[in-house]
N, C-alpha and C positions, 0 to 999 in steps of 0.2 A: 503493499500500499504505499509506504514512504517513498519508495522507488518510483511508483507510478505518478505520485502526487508532484515529485520534483523534476520528473524527466522533462516536461514541457518548458521548465525554465533553463535548461541547460544552455541552450543557444544563446540566450541574453546573457547568461552568465559568463560564457567564453568570450564574448564581446567586452564585458565590463573587465574582465582580467587583464585586457591589453590596454585599457585606457590608463591615462596618467593625469592625476588631478593634485590639489594643493595641500594634502594632508600627509599621507605616506606617498611620498613624490616618486620614489624611485627604489627598484630593487635591481641587484646584481647577483647571479646565480653563478653555479659552479660550471657553466659553460665557459665562463670567463675566469673565475677564481679557483685556486686550488683549496682543498681542505685546510691546508696550512695557512693560507691566506686567511679564511674565515676564522680559524681558532686564534690567529694572531691578533685579529681585531678586537677579540675581548680582552687581551692582557694589559694590565696596568702596572703600577708600581710594585715591585717585590715578587714577581712571579716570571718564571720562564717556562716554555713549553717544548715538547718533543714528541715524536712517534705519533702525528696526528693521522686518524683515519675517519672516513665518512661513509655510511651506509645509506642507500636510498638513491632516488633519482636526483640528477644533477641540479634539477630546477626546484628540489625541495630545500635547499640551504643556500645562503649567500649573506649579503649585507643589504642594509636599507638606509634611506634618508627620509626623515619626516619633519614636518613643520612643528614649530614650538607648540607644546600642549596637546599635540595628538595622542602620542603614545605615553609621553612623560618623560622622554629624552629623545634626542634628535637623531642619532646614529648609532649603528650597532650591527648586530648579527640577528638575522631571523631565519627560523627553521619552520617547516609546515608539514602537515600530512598531505598537502596538495602542492600547487605551484605557488612559490613566494610572490609571484606577481599578482597572485588573487587578493593580496592584502592592500593593494594600492587603492586609495580612495578616489572619488567619494563612495558612499554605500548606495549601490543601485540594485541590489538583489539579496533576498533572503536564502540563497541557496547556491552560493559559490562552491564550485566543486572540480577537482581534477583527481580522477582516480587512475592509479598506475598498476593496479594489480599487484602490488608489493606485499612482502611478508609484514608481519607484525612484529612485536618486540615481547619477549617472555616476561620480562620485568614490568612492563607497562600493562601487560594483560593481567598481572598479579594485581598491580595498583588500582586498574579500572574496576576489575571484577568482571570483564567481559573480554573476548577475543579481540585481539587488535589487528590492524592492517595498515599497510602503506606507512611503515615507520621510517623516520628520518632519525639517524644516530650519528652524532659528532663525538668521537673519543680521542682522548690524548692523555699524556703524563704531564705533570706540572710540578715544578720546584718552587716553593715559596721560602721566603727569607723569615717568616714568622710562623706562630703556630695556629693562626686563624685567617681564613681567606673570606672574601665577601664579593658578591656581584648583585647587579640589579636587574630585574626583568619584569615583563608583561605577558600574561597568557590571553589569547583571544580566540574567538571562535564563531564559525556560523552555525553551530548548533544550538546557540542562544536564540531566542528564549523559548522556542517551540519543543525543544527536545530535552529541556531540563527535567531532571527526576524520571529519566528513562534509561533504557539500556545503551543509548548512543553517548556513552560517558567517556568522550575523548579525554585522553590524559598526556600529561608529559612529566618528565622527572630529571633531575640533575643528581646523579649519583657520584658523590664524592668518596672514594675509597669504599665504594659499596653501599653508602648510606644515602638515601634521598634527602636532598636539602631543600627541594621544591615543596614546602609544607607551610602550613599556617595553624596557629592555635585559635580555633573558633570558639574557645570557652569549654570544650569537653576533651581538650587534649589535641595532640598534633594530627592533621590529617593530611594527605596529599592533594594537590591542586588538580581537580577535574571539573567537568561541567557540572556535576552533581554536588561538588563540595564549595563553590562559590557562584552564586547566582542570586537573582531577586526573584525566584519563583516561576511558576508555569501553572496558570497564567500570571503575568507579570504582577508582583506585589502579594502574591498568596504562596504559601509553602516555600519560602526562601530559605536559603543557606548561606550564612555568612554575607549578607547584602552589602554590608560597610566596605567589602573589598571589590564591589563589582560597579562596572560603568555600563549602562544600557545603551546600545546604538541600534536595536532592532527597528526596521522600518516598519513592522506591523505593531510595534508598540510605542510609536512616538519617538523613535530614535532617528539617527541620521546625522545628527549635528557634529559627531566625532568623525573626522575625514579619513576613514579607512573602510575598506569594504567588509571587515568584521563586524557581526551584529552585536558583540558583546566582548567586553575585555577586563581585566581586573585592573586595580590600581597599581602603581609601581610597588614591586615587592623586593625585599632584599633577602638573599641567601647569605647566612653566616655559618661557617662550618668550621670545625676543629680539624687540623691537619698536622702533618709532621714536617717541622721546619728543616730546610737544608737538605732534604731527599725527595726522590720521586714520589708523588701521589698520583692517584688515577682519577680522571674525570670522564663521565658519561653523560652527555646531553641528548635526550630522546623525546620524541613527540609521535603520537599516531592516532588514527581513528581507531573508534571502538564499535564493534558488532556490524559494521559495513564501511565501505569506502566512500560513502557520500557526506558531503558538507566538511569543509576543510577547517582545521586548527592550525593556530600559529602560536610561536613564543618569540617575544623580541628580548634581546638582550643588549645591555647598554655596551657601547665601546669603551674599552678601557676599564671597565668596572670590577674585572676579574683582579683582585688586589689584596695585598694584606693591610692595606690603609682602610679605615672604616669610611663608608660614605659620608659626605659633608652634609646630608640631609637628615641628620639625627638630631632629637631634641623633642621638646614638648612645650606648647604654649597654651594657657588656658585663661579665661576672664571674660569679661563684659562690662558695660557700663554705658555712660552717656556723654555724648558731646554736644555742647550748646553753641548755636549760632544766633545772629541777631534776630533771624525771623522765626527761630524754633529749635527744636532739639532732634538729635539722632542717637538711637539707641543700637546697640551690637551685643553679639555674644559669639564666642569662639572656642573650639577646640582643635588643635592640630598636632598630631603625633608623627614622628619619624623615628622607627625602630627596625629591628631585624626583619619584622613582617611588612616593612614598607611604609609608605606615606598614606595617611588617611585624616579625615577631620571635616569640620564645617564651619561655615560663616553665616551668621544672621545678622541682617541690617535692616532696620525700619526708619525710615524717614518720616517723622511725624509731621514735618512741614507740607509734604506732598503726598503723602500716603503710599509712596513707592517702598517696595521690598524686593529684598534680594535674599536668596537661599544657596549658598554654596555648599555643594556635596561632595566634591572631590578635590584632591590636593596634588599638584604635579610637581612642586619643588619646595624645599624649606631650607633656609640658611640661618643659622643661629651663631652670632658672634658676641660673646660677653653679655650685655644686657639689651642687645638689639636682635630682632628676629623678623625675617622677610620671608613671605610664603606667597604662592600662587595657585590658583586652582579653576575650576569652572562651576556653574550652577544656572539658577533660573532667576530671571529678572521679571518680577511681577507675573510669575507662573511660566514664563516663555524660557525655553532651553537655548542654548547656543551663547552665553555669556561667559566671560573670563573675569578673574580678579586678581589684583595684587593688594598685598598688605605689608606694611612695616609697622611695628610697634617697638617702642622702647620702654622697658620695665625699671623705672627710676627707683621704684619703692620695694622692690624685691617681693611682690605680691601682697604687700601690706598698705591697704589703702589710707590707714591712719597714720602712716609714717610721715614725718616732716621731711620736707624738701622739694625738689622739682616734682611735678606730677608725671604720671605715665603719659605717653603720647601714641597716637594711632593715626596712620594715613591710609586710606582705602582708596582705589580706583577700580571702576567696573567698565568693561569694554563689550562692545557687541561682536558679532562673529567676523566683522570686517575690521575690527580693531579701533574703532571710534569710541571714544570715551562718552558713556551715558550718564555716569554719575561719579562724583568724587568728594572727598573731603576738603578739597582744595589745599593740598598740603597736610603736614602734620598738624594735628589739633590735640590740645591738653584734654584729658580725661577729667571730667568734673565730678562724676560718681562712678563708683565701682573700681575695678582694678584688674591688671594684667599681670599674669606671673610667668615668667620663662623659667622652667623646670630645669 
């Protein structure tokens, strides 16, 4: 039934795969690159690699370039259960598929709970100069949202010395990342699992603002794994379809992020309060977290002068330096998707609103999909009530 339902869409899908747009703008596969070229793109400070191999079709692995805010990082490696060119935006189809008739992967079959197909596997040895490595990634799929909580549980994994690092703690312990472990339900908004880690882009569910063909994707997540310093360790990066070869999934890995240096986007900011202007007040509240599970958080802005409202629901970047934090993300302006925001706060009172001295400050800018400013605080403003804490 699934195959018959989707078959009529394949001609349009194949055309969509060859298009080029302004989100994920380009991919280069292994018709041009070697497996070593691809693996070397991941390498950052403190890591060297050797003995690189790739299993799968040459179009299933390579590199990508994306516009800021689309994936959460702009360049890196992409691997797919289909053709990596099928990740290029905009989203024009709910059914992008390239079926190679390839074998699955036994490790992914065990993680998914279902037989896998069309596996793409990149393996290499790496030697780190410290006892912990990090890298950042995003999982995306065409299985969202209509095949959430089904047997079409596409999966991927990063096995470091045999242990999967692509996991999250959803509150009940660590689980591997698959369609069924990160989603916002099926139908959307019902029976969801770990929705805080999910970004909807399904055309059938009001998506399409994220400029990639993929119908859903995770926020940026971070792998942090113990390793053996100064000697060779093993890495296996793998992704595959589950239960059939229809509907592609992909994983994006940030360029240069395989490193012994922790990512710069770690930290936590919480707080809220009021900013006063001559013609009225604006209130806000926020939580933003960057840790080994990636970036997540929210931003609520209520302009009591104009009745405008903004709800930021995802975070793309975070920088914390001393008592200053800057972050960006995307959300809804007056209920409409397709807007981005930038925030800078200064925690002058160390989270204590009663403390004497300079007040905390906040600066917020909200832009539409074309980059035009639709609302801002007009520079940094003093917080009159409430407080901001950089943890």
